[in-house]
C-alpha positions in Angstrom: 97.2 129.2 77.9 94.3 129.9 75.4 96.7 129.2 72.6 97.5 125.4 73.9 93.6 124.5 75.4 92.4 125.2 71.9 94.8 123.3 70.3 94.6 119.9 72.4 90.4 120.4 72.6 90.7 120.6 68.8 92.9 117.7 68.4 90.6 115.8 71.4 87.6 116.6 69.6 89.1 114.9 66.5 89.4 111.5 68.1 86.3 111.4 69.3 84.9 112.4 65.6 86.3 108.1 65.0 90.2 109.4 63.6 88.2 109.4 60.2 89.3 112.2 57.6 88.1 114.6 59.9 90.8 114.8 62.7 93.1 116.5 60.4 91.2 119.6 60.3 91.3 119.9 63.9 94.9 119.5 64.0 95.7 121.6 60.8 93.4 124.3 63.5 95.6 122.9 66.7 99.6 122.5 65.3 100.0 126.2 65.3 98.3 127.9 67.9 100.4 124.8 69.6 103.8 125.4 68.1 103.5 129.0 69.5 102.0 128.6 72.6 104.2 126.2 73.7 107.3 128.7 72.7 105.6 131.8 74.2 104.5 129.7 77.7 105.8 126.8 79.5 101.8 126.0 80.2 101.3 122.7 78.3 101.1 121.0 81.0 96.7 121.1 80.5 97.3 119.9 77.2 99.7 117.2 78.7 96.9 115.6 80.8 93.9 116.2 78.2 96.6 114.3 76.0 96.9 111.4 77.8 93.2 111.1 79.4 91.7 111.5 75.8 93.8 108.3 74.9 93.1 106.1 77.3 89.5 106.7 77.6 89.4 106.1 73.9 91.8 103.4 73.9 88.9 101.8 76.1 85.9 102.2 73.9 88.2 102.0 70.8 87.9 98.2 70.0 90.6 96.4 70.1 90.2 94.5 67.0 89.6 97.2 65.4 93.3 99.4 66.8 94.9 95.6 66.2 93.8 95.9 62.5 95.1 99.5 61.8 98.2 98.4 63.6 98.6 95.1 61.2 98.0 97.5 58.3 100.6 99.6 58.9 103.0 97.0 59.2 102.4 96.0 56.0 104.8 97.0 53.1 107.2 100.5 53.5 111.0 100.9 54.2 109.9 101.6 58.6 108.1 98.5 58.7 111.0 96.1 56.7 113.9 98.0 58.7 112.1 97.3 61.4 111.6 93.5 60.4 115.3 93.4 60.1 116.0 94.3 63.0 113.6 91.5 64.7 115.9 88.9 63.0 119.0 90.1 63.6 118.0 90.5 67.4 115.8 86.1 67.3 119.7 85.8 66.0 121.9 88.0 68.7 120.3 87.1 71.7 118.6 83.7 71.8 116.5 83.0 74.9 117.1 87.0 75.8 115.1 88.0 72.4 111.6 89.1 73.5 113.3 91.3 76.4 115.4 92.2 73.4 113.0 93.2 71.1 111.0 95.1 73.7 113.2 97.3 75.0 115.2 97.7 71.2 112.0 97.9 68.8 109.0 98.0 70.8 108.2 94.9 69.7 105.8 93.7 73.5 104.4 90.2 71.8 106.3 87.6 72.7 106.8 89.0 76.5 104.5 86.6 78.7 101.7 87.6 80.1 103.3 86.4 83.3 106.2 89.2 83.0 104.1 91.9 81.8 102.0 91.9 85.6 105.1 91.2 87.0 106.8 94.6 86.0 103.7 95.7 86.5 103.7 95.1 90.7 107.4 96.1 90.5 106.2 99.6 88.8 109.0 99.0 86.0 106.1 98.2 83.1 107.3 101.2 81.7 110.5 99.8 81.2 109.7 97.1 79.9 109.5 99.2 76.3 111.3 101.4 74.4 110.3 105.3 75.8 112.4 108.5 75.9 114.4 107.4 78.4 115.5 104.7 75.8 116.5 106.9 73.2 117.7 109.6 75.5 120.1 106.8 76.9 121.2 106.5 73.2 121.4 110.1 72.3 122.9 110.5 75.3 125.5 107.7 74.5 126.4 108.7 70.8 127.3 112.2 71.8 129.3 110.7 74.2 131.2 108.8 71.3 131.6 111.6 69.0 133.0 113.8 71.8 135.5 111.6 72.5 136.5 111.1 68.7 137.3 114.9 69.4 134.8 115.8 67.0 133.3 119.0 67.8 130.7 120.3 70.0 128.6 121.2 67.7 129.6 119.0 64.9 128.5 116.5 67.5 125.1 117.6 67.7 124.2 117.5 64.9 125.4 114.0 64.4 123.8 112.7 67.5 120.7 114.4 66.0 120.8 112.6 62.9 122.4 109.4 64.2 119.2 109.7 66.9 116.9 110.0 63.8 118.5 107.0 61.9 117.8 104.6 65.3 114.3 105.7 65.5 114.3 104.9 61.6 115.9 101.3 62.1 113.6 100.4 64.7 110.2 101.4 62.8 109.3 104.9 64.9 107.4 103.8 67.6 105.3 106.9 69.1 107.5 107.4 72.1 111.2 107.0 69.9 109.5 109.4 67.6 108.3 111.7 70.2 111.7 112.2 72.4 113.3 112.3 69.2 111.5 115.6 68.6 112.4 117.3 71.9 115.3 116.1 71.7 116.1 117.5 68.2 114.4 121.0 69.6 116.9 121.3 72.6 120.1 120.8 70.2 118.8 122.9 68.0 117.9 126.0 70.9 121.8 125.2 72.0 123.2 125.5 68.4 120.8 128.7 68.1 121.7 129.5 71.8 118.4 130.6 71.7 116.8 129.2 75.1 113.6 127.6 75.3 111.3 126.4 77.4 111.4 122.4 79.1 107.3 122.9 77.8 107.6 124.0 74.6 109.9 121.2 73.3 107.5 118.6 75.1 104.4 120.1 73.7 106.4 120.1 70.0 108.1 116.4 71.2 104.7 115.4 71.4 103.0 116.4 68.6 105.3 115.2 66.4 104.1 111.4 66.1 100.4 112.4 65.6 100.4 112.9 62.1 98.4 109.6 61.9 96.0 110.5 65.5 95.3 106.3 66.3 99.1 107.8 68.0 97.1 109.0 71.3 95.8 105.1 71.4 99.2 103.8 72.2 100.0 103.3 75.6 103.6 103.2 75.6 103.3 107.2 74.5 100.6 108.2 76.8 103.4 107.1 79.4 106.4 108.9 77.4 104.6 112.0 77.3 103.3 112.7 81.1 106.3 110.9 82.0 108.2 113.7 81.0 105.8 116.0 82.1 107.0 114.5 85.4 110.5 114.5 84.8 110.1 118.6 84.0 107.7 118.9 87.0 110.1 117.4 89.3 113.4 118.8 88.7 111.3 122.3 89.8 110.4 120.6 92.6 113.7 119.5 93.0 115.4 123.1 92.8 112.6 124.1 95.5 113.0 122.2 97.8 116.9 121.2 98.1 118.1 124.4 96.3 122.0 126.0 96.2 122.2 124.4 99.5 124.8 121.5 100.3 123.2 118.5 101.2 125.0 114.9 101.1 124.1 112.8 98.8 122.1 115.8 97.1 122.1 113.5 94.0 120.1 110.9 95.5 117.2 112.5 97.0 116.6 113.7 93.4 116.2 110.6 91.7 114.1 109.9 94.5 111.3 113.1 93.9 111.9 112.6 89.9 110.8 108.9 90.7 108.4 109.8 92.6 106.7 112.7 91.0 107.0 110.4 87.7 105.2 108.0 89.2 102.5 109.4 90.5 102.0 111.5 87.4 101.6 108.4 85.4 99.6 106.6 87.8 96.1 106.9 86.1 97.3 105.5 82.8 99.0 102.6 84.8 96.0 101.6 87.0 93.7 102.0 84.0 95.6 99.4 81.9 97.3 97.3 84.3 94.5 97.2 87.4 97.1 97.6 89.7 98.8 100.5 91.4 103.1 99.9 92.6 104.6 101.4 95.6 107.6 100.4 95.6 107.3 101.7 92.0 110.2 105.0 93.3 112.6 102.6 94.6 112.8 99.6 91.8 113.0 102.8 89.2 115.5 104.0 91.3 118.2 100.7 91.5 116.8 99.8 87.9 117.8 103.1 86.3 121.5 102.4 86.6 121.2 99.6 84.9 119.1 100.2 81.9 121.5 103.1 81.4 124.2 100.6 81.2 121.6 97.7 79.4 120.6 100.2 76.5 123.5 101.2 74.6 124.8 97.7 74.5 121.6 96.3 72.9 122.0 99.7 70.8 125.5 98.6 69.7 124.7 94.9 69.8 122.1 96.1 66.5 124.3 98.4 65.0 127.1 95.9 64.6 124.7 93.0 63.6 126.6 92.4 60.2 129.3 92.4 61.5 128.3 88.8 63.6 131.5 88.6 65.9 131.7 92.4 67.4 127.2 92.2 67.4 127.2 89.2 68.8 130.3 90.5 71.8 127.8 93.4 72.4 124.8 90.8 73.0 126.4 88.4 75.2 127.3 91.9 77.4 123.9 92.5 78.0 123.2 89.5 78.9 123.8 89.1 82.5 122.2 93.3 82.3 118.9 91.4 81.3 119.4 88.9 83.9 119.6 91.4 86.4 117.1 93.8 85.4 114.2 91.1 85.4 115.5 90.3 89.1 115.4 93.6 90.6 111.6 93.3 88.5 111.2 89.8 90.6 112.5 90.9 93.7 110.5 94.1 93.7 107.4 92.1 92.7 107.9 90.1 95.7 107.9 92.5 97.9 105.0 92.7 101.2 102.7 95.4 100.3 104.5 95.7 96.3 101.3 96.4 94.9 98.0 96.7 95.2 95.4 95.6 92.7 92.7 98.1 92.0 89.4 98.2 89.6 89.1 101.9 88.6 86.5 103.4 86.6 86.1 105.6 84.0 85.0 108.6 86.7 87.9 107.3 89.6 90.4 108.1 86.0 89.0 110.9 84.7 89.5 112.7 88.4 93.2 110.8 88.3 93.6 112.9 85.4 92.1 116.1 86.7 95.0 114.8 90.3 98.0 114.9 87.6 96.9 118.9 86.5 96.9 120.3 90.3 100.6 117.9 91.6 102.0 119.2 88.1 100.9 122.9 88.2 101.8 122.3 92.6 105.2 121.3 91.3 105.5 124.2 88.9 103.8 126.8 90.8 104.9 129.2 94.0 101.9 129.1 95.0 101.3 125.4 95.4 99.0 125.6 97.5 95.7 125.5 96.2 96.5 123.1 93.7 97.7 120.3 96.1 94.3 120.7 97.8 92.6 120.3 94.8 95.0 117.3 94.7 94.2 116.2 98.1 90.3 116.5 97.1 90.5 114.1 93.7 92.7 111.3 96.0 89.2 111.8 98.7 86.8 111.0 96.0 88.4 108.2 94.4 88.1 106.6 98.1 84.9 107.7 98.7 83.6 106.7 95.0 83.5 102.9 95.6 80.6 102.9 98.0 78.5 104.6 95.5 76.6 102.5 93.8 74.2 102.5 91.4 70.0 102.0 92.4 68.5 98.5 92.0 65.0 97.7 91.7 65.3 93.9 93.3 64.9 91.4 90.3 66.7 88.6 88.4 69.1 90.0 85.9 70.4 88.7 83.3 73.4 91.7 82.2 75.4 90.3 78.4 78.0 93.5 78.3 79.3 95.1 75.2 82.7 94.2 75.3 83.0 93.8 71.6 83.7 90.2 69.9 83.8 88.1 72.9 81.4 86.7 75.3 81.0 88.5 79.3 77.4 87.5 80.9 76.5 88.5 84.4 73.5 86.8 86.4 72.4 89.5 89.4 70.2 87.9 91.9 67.7 89.4 93.7 69.7 90.0 96.8 72.3 91.8 94.5 74.9 88.7 94.1 76.6 88.0 91.1 77.4 85.3 89.0 79.9 85.8 85.6 79.6 83.4 82.9 82.9 84.4 80.8 85.0 87.2 81.6 85.7 89.0 77.4 88.8 89.1 75.7 92.7 90.1 76.3 94.8 92.4 74.3 98.3 93.5 74.6 97.6 96.3 77.5 94.8 95.5 78.9 91.4 92.9 78.8 88.3 93.4 79.3 87.8 91.9 83.0 89.8 95.5 84.2 87.8 97.4 81.3 85.0 96.0 81.4 83.6 93.2 83.9 85.0 95.1 87.2 84.0 98.3 86.7 80.6 97.4 85.8 80.0 95.6 89.3 81.7 97.9 91.8 79.3 100.7 90.1 76.5 98.7 91.0 78.1 97.5 94.1 77.2 93.2 95.9 79.4 90.3 96.1 80.7 87.8 93.3 79.5 84.4 93.8 81.3 82.2 91.3 83.0 82.5 88.3 81.9 80.1 85.7 84.6 79.1 82.2 82.3 78.6 79.1 86.1 77.6 77.3 89.6 78.5 77.5 89.5 80.9 74.2 91.2 84.3 74.8 87.8 86.2 73.6 86.0 84.1 76.5 88.7 83.7 79.2 90.7 86.7 78.6 89.8 89.0 81.9 88.8 85.8 83.8 92.2 86.2 86.1 91.9 90.1 87.1 88.2 89.3 87.7 89.6 86.5 90.4 92.4 87.9 91.3 90.2 91.3 92.6 87.0 89.6 93.6 87.7 86.1 95.1 84.5 84.4 94.0 84.1 81.4 96.1 83.7 78.6 93.1 85.4 78.5 90.0 83.2 75.9 87.3 85.0 75.0 84.7 84.7 72.7 81.5 88.6 71.9 81.8 89.2 71.1 77.9 92.7 70.7 78.2 94.6 72.3 75.9 97.7 74.8 75.9 96.4 78.4 76.5 99.0 80.5 78.2 95.9 83.0 79.2 94.6 79.6 81.0 97.1 79.1 82.8 97.4 82.0 84.3 93.8 81.9 85.1 94.1 78.7 87.1 97.0 79.7 89.4 95.4 82.8 89.7 92.3 80.9 91.3 94.5 79.2 93.2 96.1 81.8 94.6 93.1 84.0 95.4 91.2 80.7 97.7 88.5 80.5 94.7 87.5 76.4 94.5 87.7 75.6 91.6 85.7 72.8 90.2 84.9 70.7 86.8 81.5 71.1 84.8 79.1 68.2 84.9 76.0 67.4 83.1 73.1 67.9 86.4 75.4 69.3 88.5 73.6 72.3 90.1 74.6 76.3 91.7 71.8 77.6 93.8 72.0 81.0 94.9 69.4 83.2 96.7 66.9 81.2 94.7 68.8 81.5 91.4 69.4 77.9 90.1 72.2 77.0 87.4 71.7 73.8 86.4 74.7 72.4 83.9 74.1 70.6 80.7 77.4 70.5 79.0 79.9 69.0 78.4 80.1 65.6 78.9 83.9 63.9 80.2 83.4 61.2 77.9 81.7 63.5 74.7 84.9 65.7 75.2 87.6 63.2 75.3 87.5 62.4 71.5 87.6 66.2 71.0 90.2 68.9 69.3 88.0 72.0 69.7 87.3 73.6 72.6 84.8 75.1 71.2 83.0 72.1 71.0 83.5 71.4 74.8 82.0 75.0 76.2 80.0 75.0 79.3 76.0 74.5 78.6 74.7 76.2 81.5 70.3 76.8 81.8 69.5 79.7 84.5 66.1 79.2 86.2 64.6 81.8 88.0 61.0 80.9 89.2 59.1 80.3 85.3 61.7 82.0 83.6 64.6 80.1 81.5 67.9 81.3 80.2 69.8 79.3 78.3 73.9 80.0 77.9 75.8 78.4 75.4 79.6 80.2 75.0 80.5 78.9 71.6 79.0 75.8 71.5 78.3 74.2 67.6 76.4 72.0 65.8 77.9 68.6 67.3 77.4 69.9 71.0 74.3 70.8 70.2 72.7 67.1 68.5 74.6 66.0 72.0 72.1 68.4 73.5 69.2 67.5 71.8 70.2 63.7 71.9 70.8 63.7 75.9 68.3 66.8 77.2 65.8 67.3 75.0 63.3 68.0 77.8 65.6 70.8 79.4 66.6 72.7 76.5 63.4 74.9 76.0 64.2 78.7 77.3 62.8 82.0 77.2 65.9 83.6 76.8 68.6 82.3 74.6 72.8 83.6 74.7 73.4 82.0 71.0 76.0 80.6 70.4 79.6 81.5 69.2 78.5 85.0 68.2 75.8 83.8 65.7 78.3 81.8 63.6 76.6 80.0 61.1 78.8 76.4 62.5 75.9 76.8 65.8 72.6 77.6 66.2 70.8 74.9 63.7 67.3 75.1 62.7 66.5 71.7 64.8 68.4 72.9 67.9 66.0 75.8 68.0 62.9 74.6 67.3 63.5 72.5 70.8 64.7 75.9 72.8 62.0 78.1 71.4 63.6 81.1 72.5 61.0 84.7 73.3 64.4 86.4 73.0 67.5 85.4 71.2 71.0 88.0 72.6 74.1 87.8 70.7 77.2 88.8 71.8 79.2 90.1 69.5 82.3 92.7 67.8 80.7 95.3 66.1 81.9 95.3 62.5 84.5 92.1 63.0 87.0 90.4 61.0 84.7 86.9 61.0 81.2 88.5 59.6 79.4 87.4 63.0 76.2 87.1 63.2 75.8 84.8 60.6 72.9 86.2 58.2 71.2 82.4 58.1 70.9 82.4 61.6 69.4 85.8 61.9 66.9 84.2 59.4 66.8 81.1 61.4 65.5 82.8 64.7 63.5 84.9 63.1 61.5 81.8 61.6 61.4 80.2 65.2 59.4 83.6 66.2 62.1 84.8 68.9 63.1 88.7 69.4 66.5 89.1 68.6 69.5 91.8 70.0 72.6 92.3 69.1 75.5 94.5 71.4 77.3 95.4 68.3 73.8 97.3 67.8 72.3 98.5 70.9 75.5 98.0 73.5 75.1 96.3 76.8 71.9 94.2 77.1 70.6 93.9 80.5 67.2 91.4 80.6 65.2 91.7 84.1 62.3 89.2 85.6 60.5 88.5 88.9 59.7 84.6 87.6 57.1 85.7 85.4 57.3 88.5 83.5 60.3 89.3 81.2 61.7 92.8 79.8 64.5 93.4 78.3 66.5 96.7 78.3 69.3 98.1 76.0 70.3 101.0 74.2 68.4 103.7 76.5 65.0 101.8 76.2 62.7 99.0 77.8 60.5 96.4 76.3 58.5 94.1 77.5 58.7 90.4 76.5 56.1 88.1 75.6 56.7 84.8 76.9 55.5 81.6 75.3 
């Protein structure tokens, strides 16, 4: 146990050092201890949980734009990338309309999977099946071994050939981390059988889990995290099944074993799924039990279609055989997702996820231990803490606050009234496995308490609307204010559908319209429908609003650019002065003209911007222009979340743990 703990703690330390060259030091120190300790003992439980908790928390802290840049760098060039690209083209050619699903199941490409489909699978508890994982690779390996044995290849030779062919398959699909983990684990099990030296399943999992970690950023891969925890759950469920069922003759014993495995694996992976998808599926054990046999047949068909892609007639035959199986697989997800109480929406905070990780450790320990009472009681205590945690709120001193959340390259601005109610102006970005609404906005509000009166959307670009659907679905605000600039954005359409199903009243923004919440008045200045009719850039149709409380004014500008600023100068000159300005378009040089800043004359300028973003925001020219107006400038990429407070006369702002007074003009 100490060797395992040291190894994983060292690796976790490397992660938090920024994934730089220093991460190689703990890997080099920890790997020998990991292997030796894993082979000697089956005590990798705590390490597995630490692996995945560290990965989930670090993934939420790391900017998705940085992660995307890293993945792009990995994808450019290299034999694995070229092989994966060829496989992707073959799948497009063979599967047609089913190609996005086939790519997800075969080569771990989920970019083409619609958000609605991913959400449906999350509700059904089948989202882990939507991408290649250890299960998929194990099915392929089993199929290869079965074919070789059917061809009368000697067992030892078949095992060796199966390991080699499985490794070749993993290379063809670009070596995604879950597949590498599974292939390494299968190779260890095969080597154990060949040498007739049985080893613990935990030892195989430990080495298999470490195999893809030559690149520490693998820890950020959701598929890898789910794969490791899922296998840990299956190992633990096997022990639990033997304890419950034993050698007794029980009718349908196989079904009971599968149900126990499904329940345990679902519970073990629940903290991760809740963190990334904001849902807990209650129907998952049953949907997985039904979908499992279909995947067991589907995966070999997909593999054979890809393997025989150079021979079009044979490849298409297997692809055609896969279509009804893909349809059946998706149909199970559709039915399971619409079942009453199929899933519940959750907005976990970092605290609840950490507690969930500790619950996972206790549950696995309870499954494996001869004396499960203590870890089971500890798990129950953790559940009670999670249930109780929403009632704990940070103290609120009163007054009106503007919270500019640090959501990277995007906007999420929260206005809090002196009675604790909220108005949300934009909800940050969206990425493949989550969005800022679930990971930032909702936990932020839940830890402070209070209801949400309205959601205001500046415009439908993904860095502003990305988390809107999650926020509206979870909190159901009374009103949804929208500039209604028409564009073909799937995220925007999804948000509108979610608002409709949540009963949130949709209202189009009109200049002069007002929203009054507890004495806080939000007055909309733009856009005007006649002005937007001739536009083709959503930025120029941004919702612009001034928020007034007492004598203090905040001006929120979305991503408005110089043409919309000019329109405001021509139509609302007397309304533009504000004490606090949320600088437009993350400080881009296309906004914040000198004429506009002279009209606003802000005492404080707040820029919501991502660190080291690829756009070069904020522009040095804009920073210089703000300085010429005498505004004090503060940026989220430098100080994190910014909180501006007022009693209607005085102004202060808090950032980076410090508080400053602002001299109003």
